[in-house]
N, C-alpha and C positions, 0 to 999 in steps of 0.2 A: 350579501355575505350571510352564511348560515350561522345561527345563533349557537353558542356553545352550551352543551348540556351540563348538568351539575357535576358529573364526574370529570369532564374535561376542564371545567373551572377549577375544581380541586387540583387536578394534575398540573395545571399551569402555575401553581404556587411555588414550585421548586423543581430544580433538575432531578432530584431524587424521585419526586412524585410523577414527573413526566416520564422518566425512564421506566419506572415500574408500571405505569399506566400502559406504555407501549409494549412492555414485555409480557405483563400478566393479563391485561384486559383486551388490548387490541391484537396482541401476538403478532405485531406488525409495526411499521413505521408510524410515528406520530408527528406529522408535519407541523401541526400547530404548537407542539411543545419543543421543537428543535432550537428555537432561539433561546428558550430557558436553559435546555440541556447544554447548549454550546458554551454557556458561560462557566461551566464546571468541568475541570480536567477529568475527574474520575468517571463522571457519568457520560461525558462525551466519548471517552475510551470504551466504556461498557456498551454504549449505544452503537458505536462502530462494530464492536466485536459481536455482540449477541443479537442486534436487531438488523442493522444494515449489512452485517457480515462483509464489511468493506470500509472503505475511507469515508470519513465523516468531515469534510472540508470545513464546515461551519464551526466545528469544535477545535480545529487544529490550533488556534491562537491559544486557547486555554490549556490544551494538552501541551503545547510547546514550552509552557512556563513551569511544568512539573517534570522533574527528572525521571521519576518512576514511570509515569504514564507516557512520557516521550519515548523512553527506551521500549516499553511494552507495545506501544503503537508502531514503532519501526519493526520490532520483531514479529508481532502477531497480525498486524493489519496490512502494513506496506510490504512486508517481507523484503525490506530493504532500507536504505537510508531515510531518515526523517530530518531533513536539513533545518527545518524551522525549530526543532527541538535539540539540536546539537549543542547549542550554547548552554542550555540547562543541564544536559547530559555531562558536558565536559567539567562542570563543577563538582561532580561527585566521583571520586576515585573508582569505586566499585562499578558503577554503571558506565563510567568512561571506558574502563578496561573491557567489560563485557560487550559494550557497543562495538568497540574496535575489533574484538575477536569474532563476535557472532554475526556482526552486520556489515561493518565497513570492510574488513578483510575478506569476508565471505563474498561480498559484492565485487571486490576487485578480482577475486579468484574466478568468479563467474564470467566476468568480463573477459578475462584471459582465455577461458575455455571457449567462449563464444567467438572470440577472434581466431583461435586455432581452427575451429569448426569452419568458419567462414573462409580462412585461408585454404583449408583442404578442399572445400567445395570449389573455390576458384581454380585451384590446381587441377582438379578433376575436369572442370569445364574446359580449361585450357588444353588439357591432354586430349579430351574428346574432339575439341575443335582441330587439333593437330592431325589426330587420326582420320578425321572427316576430310580434311584437305588432302592428306596422303592417299586415301582411298579414291577420291575424285581424280587426283592426278594419274593414279594407276589406271583408272577406268578410261580416262582420256587417251592414255597411251595405247590401250587395246583397240580403240576404235580406229 
């Protein structure tokens, strides 16, 4: 195993240092610091948003315990529900209402739209199949 350099050793002292080391020094993922980062809701969220630009599963337990970061994680990272954080979100009137309006209801509306599109696609395929059968039957009659 490769020995840590002095900057990495310093970075591993806290979630804040590990996050800023990834953001400002590496300008990339800092795998060695992810365990430290994952214990802090704020820096887990920031790491997901600014470094990974996507989900940070290791930090989801910490995030799920914080109302603000659970809501932000659902809104900005997952672009949908964050079920692990819904308990924390439900305890705050503002975030609970915002979550319902901006995430939960929006997701339900999207599901409805997708279902409608799927039904239209299936109807079109059925119509095309019927037309194909009719054309084949007409062709047979001509022969």
